[in-house]
C-alpha positions as a Markdown table, in Angstrom:
| # | Residue | x | y | z |
|---|---|---|---|---|
| 1 | Unk | 20.7 | 57.6 | 135.0 |
| 2 | Unk | 19.6 | 61.1 | 136.1 |
| 3 | Unk | 16.0 | 62.2 | 136.6 |
| 4 | Unk | 16.2 | 64.2 | 133.4 |
| 5 | Unk | 17.4 | 61.2 | 131.4 |
| 6 | Unk | 14.5 | 59.1 | 132.9 |
| 7 | Unk | 12.0 | 61.7 | 132.0 |
| 8 | Unk | 13.3 | 62.0 | 128.4 |
| 9 | Unk | 13.4 | 58.2 | 128.0 |
| 10 | Unk | 9.8 | 57.8 | 129.1 |
| 11 | Unk | 8.7 | 60.7 | 126.8 |
| 12 | Unk | 10.5 | 59.2 | 123.8 |
| 13 | Unk | 9.1 | 55.7 | 124.5 |
| 14 | Unk | 5.6 | 57.2 | 124.5 |
| 15 | Unk | 6.5 | 59.0 | 121.2 |
| 16 | Unk | 5.5 | 62.4 | 122.5 |
| 17 | Unk | 7.1 | 65.8 | 121.9 |
| 18 | Unk | 8.0 | 68.1 | 124.7 |
| 19 | Unk | 5.2 | 70.4 | 123.6 |
| 20 | Unk | 2.7 | 67.5 | 123.8 |
| 21 | Unk | 3.8 | 66.6 | 127.3 |
| 22 | Unk | 3.7 | 70.2 | 128.4 |
| 23 | Unk | 0.2 | 70.7 | 127.1 |
| 24 | Unk | -1.1 | 67.6 | 128.8 |
| 25 | Unk | 0.3 | 68.4 | 132.2 |
| 26 | Unk | -0.3 | 72.2 | 131.9 |
| 27 | Unk | 3.3 | 73.5 | 132.0 |
| 28 | Unk | 5.5 | 75.2 | 129.5 |
| 29 | Unk | 7.7 | 73.3 | 126.9 |
| 30 | Unk | 10.6 | 75.1 | 128.5 |
| 31 | Unk | 9.8 | 73.5 | 131.8 |
| 32 | Unk | 9.9 | 70.0 | 130.2 |
| 33 | Unk | 13.3 | 70.9 | 128.5 |
| 34 | Unk | 14.7 | 72.1 | 131.8 |
| 35 | Unk | 13.6 | 69.0 | 133.6 |
| 36 | Unk | 15.1 | 66.7 | 130.9 |
| 37 | Unk | 18.4 | 68.5 | 130.9 |
| 38 | Unk | 18.6 | 68.4 | 134.7 |
| 39 | Unk | 18.6 | 72.2 | 135.0 |
| 40 | Unk | 15.6 | 72.0 | 137.3 |
| 41 | Unk | 13.5 | 69.2 | 138.9 |
| 42 | Unk | 9.7 | 68.9 | 138.6 |
| 43 | Unk | 7.8 | 69.4 | 141.8 |
| 44 | Unk | 5.9 | 66.5 | 143.4 |
| 45 | Unk | 2.6 | 67.4 | 141.7 |
| 46 | Unk | 4.2 | 67.5 | 138.3 |
| 47 | Unk | 6.1 | 64.2 | 139.0 |
| 48 | Unk | 2.7 | 62.6 | 139.8 |
| 49 | Unk | 1.2 | 64.0 | 136.6 |
| 50 | Unk | 4.2 | 62.7 | 134.6 |
| 51 | Unk | 4.0 | 59.2 | 136.1 |
| 52 | Unk | 0.3 | 59.0 | 135.2 |
| 53 | Unk | 0.9 | 60.3 | 131.7 |
| 54 | Unk | 3.8 | 57.8 | 131.1 |
| 55 | Unk | 2.2 | 54.9 | 132.9 |
| 56 | Unk | 4.9 | 54.4 | 135.4 |
| 57 | Unk | 5.5 | 55.0 | 139.1 |
| 58 | Unk | 7.1 | 58.2 | 140.6 |
| 59 | Unk | 9.8 | 55.9 | 141.9 |
| 60 | Unk | 10.7 | 54.9 | 138.3 |
| 61 | Unk | 11.2 | 58.5 | 137.4 |
| 62 | Unk | 13.3 | 59.3 | 140.5 |
| 63 | Unk | 15.3 | 56.1 | 140.7 |
| 64 | Unk | 18.9 | 56.4 | 139.6 |
| 65 | Unk | 20.2 | 53.2 | 138.1 |
């Protein structure tokens, strides 16, 4: 599983849209889309914000299974 797939899975599990996630962590919806499609990778601060929002560890978001 890629980082993008993990991010998308966590977002869908939380029943949130990309726009909602973007608003909550103060980035653009395009950033969320780019992260979820593995075009780019979130920086460490945004990974921390996402882990808090999704209720998981940063390791869970980064771990490839």
